[in-house]
Residue, then its C-alpha position, 0 to 999 in steps of 0.5 A: m500499499a502507498r504511503t504518503p509523501l508528507l516532504q520531498v527533499s528534490g534537487l538540492s545543493l547547498g554551500f557555505g562558500g566553500t566545498p559544497l555540502f550537498a549537490g543534488l540531494d533527493l531525499v522523501v519523509h513519508q506518513g508513518d516514517r520513524v526515521a533515524l538521521v545518522g552521520r559523522n560530526g560536521s557532516g551535515k545532519s542538523t543542517l539538512m534538518k533545518v532545510m527540511a525545517g523551512q530555516i535555511e533556503p538551499d543554493a538549488g532545489g528545494c524542499t515541498r512539504a505536501p498540502g495542510i502538512a504541519v511540520g515542527y522542528m526541535e532544534q538543538d539552541p532554540d532561542f528562549t530570549p523574548f519569552a519570561t517563563l519557560g510556559d510561555f516558551a512552550a505555548d508560543g504559537l498554540a491556541p489558549e484552550d489547548h495551553w493545557r497540553i502544555e502541563r500534559e507534557a510537562e507532568g511527564l517531562g517533569f518541568d515547571p512551566a512557570l520557572p524563569v527562562a533566566g533561571a533555567s539550566g539546560g535539562e529544563r529548556r530542553r524539556a521546554a522545548l520537547a513540550r513545545l514540540l509535543a503540544a503542537e501535535p504536528d504531523l511531522m516531528l523533526l528532532d535534532e539531538p533531544t535527549n542533551h541534558l535530559d536524564i534517563a528517567a526523560i528519556r525513557w518517557l520520552e522514549a514511550r511517548l514517540a512511540a506512542s506518537r501517530a505523528a512520523f518523525v526524523l531523530i538526530s542523536h547519540d543515544r543508541a537505545l532510543l533510535t533502536a527502540l524507535t526507528r524503523a528507516t535510516l537516513w545516512v548523511d555521509r560526505g554530501q550524500v543521503r542514502r536510505q535503508e528500509q531498517g531502524f538503526a539497529g541494522f546501521e553499522a552492519w549496513r555502513d561497514t558493507v557499503w564502505a567494503e563495496e566502496d573499498e572493493a570498487r576502488h581497488k578495481l579502480d586503481r588496478k585498472i588505472k595501473a594495468e592502463a598507466r603501464w600499457a601507455v609506457e610500453g603500449i606499440s606506437a603503431r596504430r597511434k589513433r587508437n592508442q590515444g584513445r586509450v590514453r584519454a580513457l586512462a585520463g578520463l579513469r583517473a579523473d574519476r580515481a580524483a574525484l571520489i571523496r575520501r571518507q573521514g578517518t577515525a579520530a586518532m584518540a589515544l588513553e596511556a595510563a601513568a604508573p598503576s595507583g594503588k589497588k584501592v582506589i577509593e574506600a568510602e565508608g558510610i559517607s552521607k550529605s546535604y544541603g540545608d533541608r536537602l538530602i542529597l546522599r543517605p549513609l553509602s559505603l563503596r569501595v573501588l579497586r583499580g580497573d574498575r569503571i563505576a556508572v553514576v545515574g540518576r535524575n537531574g539533581a539527584g546529586k550525581t556530581t556532588l557523589l563524585r566530588l565526595l568520592l574525589g575529596e573534593e567535598t566533605p561528607d557530614t558522615g562518614r569518611v572517604t580515603l583515597g588511595t595512593g599514586l592516583e593521577v586524574a584527568v577530569f571531563d567537565q560536561s559543563r565544558a568550563a576548562l574550554d575558553t570559548d572566545a579563545t582558539l583552539w590553538d591557545n586552548l591546547t598552549g594555554d593549557p599549563l599541563m600541555r605547555v611547553a617551555g619555549g614552544s608556543d606552537q607544541v604541545l606535550v601529550r603524553g610526555t612527547p613534544r607535538h606541533v599543535v596542528g598534528y595534535l588537532k589533526d588527531f581528532l579530526f581538525d583541519e588546520a584552518q581550524a585550529r585558529a578558529p574561536v572555539r565558540s564556532l565548533s560544534g557540540g560534538e567538535k568541542a567534546r572531541l577538543l575536551l578529550a584532546r586535552i585530557m587525553a594529552r595527559q598521563s592518568n590512572l583515574l579518569v572521571l567522565d561527565e556526560p561524555t557522550n554528548d554531541l559525538d558521533v557512533e564512530t567516535l563514541d565507538l573509539l572512545q570505548d574500546l579506549l576504555s576498554d583497553y584502559p588499565g586505570t579507573v574511570l568513574l562516569v556519570s552517564h544518560d547513555r544507557d547504551f555507553i553505560d552497558r558498554t562501559a560499567t562494571a558496577t552502576v550506582l543508582l541515585e533514586g532520588d530522596g537520597r537513596a543510592t544502590v550499588y548494582a553489578g553490571g551497566w543498566s541492563d544488568m541493573l533492571v534484571q536485577r532489580g527487577v522493576p523499573p527505577f524512578g518509580e517508572n512502574d507508576t507512570k501513566t505513560e498511556r494518558y500521554a497516547p494519542k486520543r482515540k475517538q470515543d465509540t458510540k454504542p452504549a452497549e459497547a462503551a457500558k463494556p468492562a476491560p478485560r481483566n488480563g487485557l495489557s495496559f498501554t506501557e505493557r502492549h508497548r512492551l511487548e511490541a519492543l522486547p522482539d528488538e530489545i531481544a535481537r539486540i541483546e543476541a547481537e551482544i552475545a555473538k559479539l563476546s563470543d566471538l571475542l572470546a573464540d580468540p584463543d589468544l585472548f586469554r594469553r594477550a589480555p587477560g583483563k579482557f578475557h575476564k570482562a568479556t566472560e562477565a558481559l556473556a554471562a551479563r548478557e544470557a542472564a538479560r536475554a534470559a529475563a526478556e524472554e521470560e518477561w515476553l512470554a508473560l505477556a504474550e499469554r496476557a494478550e492472548d487472554 
């Protein structure tokens, strides 16, 4: 059955004075589409979305919407300047009789519409922007990094809200779990082209690798043909000159084709180098608690962090995650209990606020101005893990070009600022990494590399993150801050914590997600209306869970397959015993998660049939 096109981009060409970002690009978004828009940082995802939203006029081509179609756009940094409160911003453009929708979305997202804009945090502003989009109930939603600054509870609510929506949407996000759960098609922005696959984000990486392998094979064949033709041009017989000249012209054409191929952007050459090992015991917290006046942040908690541990701290915004980190690092004094730090600690900190970066200074000055990177008498060099490096050369390791070196930091995208901060952290040796929201704005490839680096890092990691997939791939233990000062330690990552708890965190089992589902028309038949709901039927949340479980089980099975392939290497234990033990533990945890998910699916499926 043919689907109605909602939006069509035709022959789009766009540049900003340099190399064209897009040339002759075509794409269509249909009714019911749930699309992941993916690509490297700087590939043009946000720019393309702005074209789709009508905020940028292309140099050529155009964007056409179906008649009567409403398109809603949530940008990364909306302008709150003209508005006094978050509610004023969220209700802008909404009819007065529909303002109740703002209260509905605010309740689910957890923000106060009466809060003044001037005193709102980044997370509160992001919630207001989402409420504005969702309350408008457009036919097509364009969401650019909606989960930035949101905590896990809000992300899970948003996931359920979008799953219940009848609107089509195009979604840019670094959150793998969100993309995997929601999307059914993928638009991949790569070197000025947009490819489409009728499969959600779960299949993106395999598709991407297949495309790249085919490109490499085609390039290899072209190189061999050019080499053969070039040899003929040198060694060929001079007779039949007219025909020979034709082959020479053909060779020139092949070389032109080869030169026109756009090389893929490489992966950042990031590296972590550990300082001398710390003591086996890194942090010993015994019965620590903390309050600020009448506000209880942390009830008595005991926690031992050993060398090589990866401890994730999760919770709602404002639950005290950063405070707990500061207590563990000895930067704040607990009200009760004590914290003992191990010996020989060399600490490196990734701050989610990017406060370590001077946004008015250039990238060059941000590196050379860092006291820990400064080389005596070398204004064009920085100290990288004890070795002098030229500033531009080191920036190129993190995918910055020479022109960007002298540009101000404020001109960078969110992902580029994150890479610059990683460049500063990774220039120094450490044995304790403190990462506060490191995944915001990073593309999939850089996230993959960061995960690999953390896996091989011999030091200890303290991690605050709202990215469930990143926590699953990284953490050996998870500290859950549930509010009211309660903190519980679980073995493994986010999924392992859910299995151990048996119930969702943050009281999500009490959330009335079904109230945010689209309103259905009332049945006018009195007999039907009077009929009681089946006692064994599924709630909206349970129906959504039943639909989502097969994808979750498939994701877990894919992770099990990867871990099994890794453990099949007979030399792994000898070469990397630590990695072997972690993979073994992760495999056991994933198998337990699969068994729990399968049992949950069977129970829900049986109830659905009643």
